[in-house]
Structure formats: C-alpha cells, structure tokens
N, C-alpha and C positions, 0 to 999 in steps of 0.2 A: 609211945606216940601211936602204935599201931591200934592199941584201946581206943585212943580218942577217934580216930580214923572209922574205926568198925561202930562207934555210938554213932557218928554222924551222916553214915550211910543209911543206920540203921532208920534216924528220924525223918531225912530227906525222902519227899516222893520219886518212885523211878518212874521214868520216861523214857517209854518205848517212841522212837523215831519211827515215821510212818514214809510214806511212797509220795511221790511229788503232790503238791497241792492241788485240790479238784475247785476251783472258784469259779465260779459265773455270774455274767452281771447284764443286766437290759434295764432297758426305761420306756416309760411312757409319759407323751404330754397332755394334759384336760386343760381347759379349758380356766382361767381364774379370775381378768378382768380384758378391760379392751390394748392395755399396754405388756400384760405380762401372762403367762402361762403356767400351772402346775406341773411340777415334774416331780413325776414318782420314780426312784432307784429301787430297782430289785436285785437281790444279792441270795446266791446260796453257797455254802462250803457242803463237799460231801467228809461226814465225819471221819469217814474211814481213813479218809487221808490226812488228818489232822494227827498231831503226836497222841500218844494215849500217854494221860497222866494217873498211877497208880498212888493212893495213898491210902490209908488204915481206915479213915471217914467215907472219903469218897473218892470217883473215879470219875476223868471228865476230860474232856474234850476243850479248846479254845482257840477264836480265831480274831482277828484284827480285820476289819476294816477301814482303808483311808481312804478317803473321798477329795479330789481336789477341784476346783472348779473355778475355770480362768476366765474373765471376758477377753476374745481374741481380739477385740477391738483396741481394748484399752491396756490389755494384759493386766488389770487389776485382778487380785484372786479374791472369790466371792468365796468359796466355800475352802476350806482346807480342815479338815475333821476327821479324828479317830475314836472309832469304836469298838468297844471288846464285846466278842460273842462269846459265852461260855456254853456247856450243855455237859449235865448230869447222864452216866452211860452206868446202866443199871443191868444188861446184857450186851449179848452180841449182835440181835436183834436192832436195838437204839442205834449201834454203830452204825450202822446201815443206811441209815437214815441220814436225812439231809436239812441242815441250819438255815433255815430260808427265814428273811428278813425285807424291811421296807422302809425307803424312806423318803422324806419327801421338802422342797422347796420351792420359793416362787422366784422365776427368772424373769426379768425383764427383756422386753423384746430385743434381739441381737444373734450375737453369733459365738459361742463358747466353748473349749477344749475341756473335758472330763478326763481324770483322770482317777481310775479307780485300782486299789490295791488289797489282795486279800494274802492276807500272812497266817503262819502256822503260829499263833501266842505262845506256843512252848519251843518253835524254833523258828525265828524269823527270819531264817534265812533261803525257810523254804516260802514264797511268797510269787504270788503269778499279777502280772498287773494289765490292765487294758486301758486302751486310748480310744474315746469318740468323740466327735465333735456333732455339735448340737445346735440346730438352726430354731431361735423362738420365734415365732411368729402368730400372734397371740388370735386364739379363735373366736374371741368373742368380738362381733363386728354388725355388718349388714346384710352379709351374705350365709348361705348356709354352711355349717363348715363340721367336719367328720375327725374326733382324737385320732390320737394314735391306737392303732389294736392291742390290748396289753393279754399275754400268753397266759392260761391259768391252768393249772392241775386239778382244780375244781370250784365251783360254783355255786355258791347255797344261798336262793333266795329268799327273801323273806326273813333274812337272819335277826334272831334277836340276841346274838353274842356282839352287843354294840363296841363292846371292850377290846374287841379285837385291832390288832394293827392293821388287818387285811380288809377290816368292813368299809363299806362305804356305799351309800345311794341304796340301804336297805338290803344289800348285797355283803357277801362274804368272798371275797376273791383271791383263792390262795396265790398266788406267783408260779409263773414255772421258768426261771430265768435262763435255765439252759436250754432250752425250747426243743427240746426233743420227746418226744412219742413213742408210743409201738406197744411190745410186749412188755412192758411194766406200766405204762400208761396210756391204754386201748382207745382212750376221748379226748380231745384236746378240746377244751372250755377256752371261748375268747369273750371279752367285756371292751365295751367300746361307747364312745357317748355323741351325742347329736344336738347340734348348738343353732340357733338364729331361725329356727325352723320355719317361725312367722315373719320371718322376712322376705318370703317369698311371697308375689302378687297372684301366681297360678291359685286357682279354686279347687283343683285336684291334687291326689293323695302325690306322696312321693313315692319313687320305687327302691326299695333296701335288695341289694344282691350281694350275695356270699359265691364268691369263686375259690378255689383252691387248684394248681396246675401243681403238676411236676416240674422236673428239673428242666425237660425237652418241652417243653411250653404245653402240654394236655391237659386240658381241662378233666378233674377226675372226680369233679365235686361242684355240683352248681345249683342253688337255692336263690329265689325271690319272692316277696313279700311287701304289699301296699305300708304306708308310712301315714297316718294323718296327721293332720295338721290342728290340731286341737291345742295345741302345749309347745312352747319357744323350744323348749330344751328334753333330752330325754336321754334313756340310759339304754342299750340294746346289747344284749347278751346271746349268746348260743355255743354250738358244738361241732364236734366234728369227727365222726366215727374213723379213726384211724387205724384199725385193729384189720381189716381187709387192704390198707395200703402195702404195697411192697417198700424196702428201704432205700430212701429216695430224701432229695432235699425237695421240698415243697413252698409256695410261698400261698398265703392269705390274704386276697384282696375284697376289699369292704368298698361296696360303691354305692351312693346313694343321687339317685336322679331325679332331674325339677325337668321332666321333657317340656312341656307346654314353656318355662320359662327359659328353652337352651342352656340348661346349668345342671354339671355335676360334680361331685367332689369325690375321691378315694382316697382308702390307707391300704397300704398293705404290711405284710409281715412274714418274716420268714420262719420256719419249723423245718425241725429233722424227725424222721421216722426210721426207727431201728425194727425191723419185722423178718428176721431170718427163716423165719420156715415159712414165708409169703411168696410165691416165684411171680416175677414181674409178668404183666401181662398187659398188650396194647388193645386192651378193649375200647379207647376211645378215641379217635381221630380228628378232634375240633383242637385245632393250634391257640394256644391263649394269647393273641397278639396282643401289646399293650391297649389297641383302641377300644377292649373290652373293660377293662377300667376306665375308660371315662363317658362323657356325658353323651358322646357318639356312639359307642356300642350299645345302648338299647333306644337307639333313636329311630322309628318307622322312616319307609323312604319319603311319606309326606313332609316330616319335619327337617331330613335331610336338604331336599329340595327347597324347601322353605328358604331353611337357614343358608342354603348357598345362593340362594336371588337376594339374599342379605347381602353376602359377602362380594357377590360380585363388584362392588365400587373398588374393592382393593385386589382382585383377579387381575390375574395378566392372560393374553388371549389365550394364551397356550393353554395358562389351564381352564376356563370356559369351554375350549374344545374339549379337552380330557375330562370332563367332567361332563359335558355333553354324552359324550359316548360311551358311557358306563351304562352297565344293562343292569346289575345286582346290586340288592341291597347292603350287601356286604361289601363290594367293591366301592360303594358311595361311603360306608364309615371309614372305611381306610383312608380314601382320599380326603374325608373332611380332619379325620387326624392329623394326617401328614399336612395339609396345607395350614393349619392352625399351629401346629409344632414347628413348623420354617418362619413363622412370624414370633414364636416365642424368645423373646428378649432375656429371658434368666434360666433358660433351659436346665439347669442345675437343680432345681427345686420342680416339686409336682404343683404348682401353681400358673396356667399360663397367663400372666398379667396382662397382657396386650390381648386376651381372647375377651377378659372377660370386662374387660373395660368396652370390650366392642359391642358385647352385649347390652352393657348397660347403657351405652349411647341409642342402643336401637331402642330400649324400652320410653329414654329421655325422649328419643326425636319423635316417638308414638303419643307421648304426654302433652308436648308442647307446638307438634307441627302440625297436626293429622287436620287437614284440612278437604271439605268436598267429598267428603268421604274416600279420603283417598290415604292410607296409612302415614305416619309422620315419617317413615322412613322413606316412604318412594319417593316425597317432594324433594326439591331443590336444597331448601334447608337443611333436610333430614340427610340428604347426601351428602353435603358440605360437613355438617355435623359428625358422621360415621365416619368421614376419611381425615378432618382436620383436627378433631374435637373441636371444645369449646373455644368460642372466640378470646381473645383477651377482653375485647370491649365491643359494644355494641350500641350504634347509634338507632333509636326508631321513630319515626315521622311518623304519626299512625293518622292525626288528623290537620294535614295541611290542606289550605286552602285552595291554591294553585297545582296540586299534584296528590298521585290516587297514595296509599299507604306507599312507605318504604324502610327498609332498615342496611345498615351499613354497619360489615361484621370485619374488625381488625383482627388479623392475626398476628402479633409482633413477632413471634418466633420463626415464623416462614419467611425464606429468604429475606432476612433483612427488613420484613414487615410489606404485608398484602393486605389487601380489601376484598371484600367479596359485598355486592349491591344486590339484594333483592327487592323486588316489587310486586303489589297486590295489582296485575294487571287486570286480573277478569272480574276484580270484585266478590271473590267468593275464600277468602284468607289463605290463596294457595299462591304464597310469594315465590315468584320465578328467579330464576339467577338471571342478571341484566349485565352484570360488567363485572369485571374481575382480573387484579393487576398478578394474580399467580398462575406462573407460566406453564401453560396444557391447559385452563379455564377461558371459559368465553373472555374476548374484550370487543369491548363498546364503548369508545370515548363519550360516546353522545346519546349513552341508555336515559339521560333525564327526558328526551323526547318521547320514551314510551310510557312516562307516566304521568305528563300531562294531561288535565283537567278542560277538555273541550270546551 
C-alpha cells in the first residue's frame, strides 16, 4: 500500500498554490452598424497569483475565464462561455508577466448585465468575479460620434503582425485591463475611433481635445489638434507621459468639437498612476469642471451668445437676466452647460438628447423657413418649430384666389390638440403667426381678415 502511494505521488504533477488571484477586466465599444456595437472585452491574469504546476516535462500556470452576458430587459442569456488560458513557465521572469487577452461580441442596442470571472484553473476556489452594466447605443448614425477609449500598454502603428489578436485598423493595440501605470508603465497609450464625420454640414475642421485631470479636478495635461473632414470614419491614437505624475487616480477625457454646428461629443476613461518617488505638486490650478468635456468648453464668447439667442425661446426671464449679467466667457460656458443639463431628460447617460434635438431643429428651421434675409430660427414658424417640434399635420394653402398664402399647423399631443395659423402677410415668404389655440400664444379668432386679398 505504501509503495503504490509512492508511485502515485511520483507521477502526479506537484501543484504549488499561490496567493489570492489577481484578475482584471475592462471593455470598450466600437461601431458595427446602425443597430448594434462591437464590444471588446479585455482580461488579465497575473501569472504569479495562479497555482504553479511543476511536471517532469513542463511547468505552467492556467486560468479560466467565464463570461456571462444577460439582456437586462428580457433576461435572455446572450453569452455564457468559458475559456481556458494556459502559459508555460520557463523561468521566474515569465512568472512575473501577465496573461492578457481579448474577446469580441456584437451586441444589439439595449442594456446588458455582464458577469466576468477569473479562476485559477488548478484551484477553482481561487476566483474573482466582476459585474458591469453596459448600455449599447449604436455609434453609426447621422451625427458625429466617438467610440469608447481603449487604454493600452503599447500601440504599434503600421503593424505587419496581422495575425495578432490585438491587431485592428493597421495598429497592434495591447490592452491594459488593470488601467494602472507609473513606475513600471511610464507611458499610457490610448485608442479611439471617430464616426460619421461627413454628417457635419460645417465646412470647418473639427477640434480634437485630450484632457487629463487628477482626482481633485485639476488639469495636468492638455493637447488639442484639428481633424479634417476628408473621410467619414477615422482612428485616433495617442499617449500620455505619466512618469512625472504623482500617485493618484486620473481621468482621460477625449472631446470632439464641431463649433460651427454647436455640437460636441466626448468620451472618458479613468486610470491609476503609481509613482511613489514623485512628490505631489499643485502646479496647475485650473479646475476640470464638467463643461470642459462638452461642446460649451471650447466655444468662443460670440458662439455662446449666438447659441443663447437661439435658446431664449425656452429660457425663463430669470435665466435671460442671469445670462445678460455675465461678463466672462468661462461664466457663460458654465451657464450654458447648466442651462442644457437642467433640460436633459435622461441625465444618466452622456448624451443630452433634448439639446441635440433642439440643435437639429435649428438647422431644419434655417433650411425650411429662412425668408427675406431672416434666418429661419428667427421667424414665427421657426420659433414654434423650435419650442414645440414638428407638427402632427400641416395644411398648406399657397395659391388661393381670395387669400394670401397661409398654413395651419396641428399639434395633437399638446393640450389635447392645438393649432397654429401662419400667413404670408407681406408677400416675402415670411409667414407670421396669426392665431393659435395654444395657451400663452397669440389668439385672434378673426385672423382670416388679415390675409384677405383686397
């Protein structure tokens, strides 16, 4: 009996159990089509935290990745898979490296709960599970969009290693799932994609801003450049030299501004810097308020004044007085940011749909209602269009014998149904509001007399 036990012990590999597993996970969304995004998941096992298996022929460590994705609306399990990750260990140097990989899935528009677990393959009780909630809002569409930011330990441009799992769009992008840099990672790289560039009607270049702020909201790094509109989609990569950053948590903010179109988008990503030899220095006193990562953060005073003039239709008297009292461009930027943030119907996401819809209506009003050298948004039809949106129905009477041209707009969803009547009284295609049943608007039950042909 003793002999057989000895033989069994001789032929079975020896397993040295390690410390608690060190497992990290991250993800980034990129465009796929108008109804879905391509989501990349990045994972990292610290090899020294995995059980070391010593055999006669090979020494190795192994990890198990378990990914489970659930549609939070339907409770349908979209993905439920395991992957085995092994690594041969030839010396102690390799043991200190990380096992890094990536997986990709196409996810339809919606919200998802993601559960990802990293297990020690040789000690499955040694496990770490991370839970994320992901909202898929397709990037492909009719307005400029930015993908998520992918943090990277290294980016090789023009790479010929097309077989690499980290290869995309001529770059080899090595993920940094732990998002930790500093002493051992003095440079942080990042990768992002820009979509729908040609959707902008502006003839000027876009502005691409890269901002890094520390945990106290102070800007520690800022770079800006112009992006031309020669192609519809493009890739942007960059790097942040963090070797002089004190130990702290930082946020990388990427902002794309189309100033002439009053439009901007942004994406942000947090990372941690460990530099024990660098002393904290408060050398920059600029506060990285939220406005910096929005379209308002780069607008000139003239652009802000113009936007507020277009916004007066929905502003209160107190808001009008407040804006008129402001004397600095920074104060006006903060005001406009707060003004539109207060009207955001879904503040939980980064996209202020109300603001975007209002800007879209400004452009549509200018296209449809400009008359007699008056911008469309300044006309009566433009004002109504901006405040209430497109009508449910429009009755047009452009060529009546006994009356001047006029239109009747119906809004079925307002106050149980209201109408607006506009007439081309002057003959210059500048339709004036003659009558409305909407509370607070002009009411004239005898409006027909104003458009009668004498």
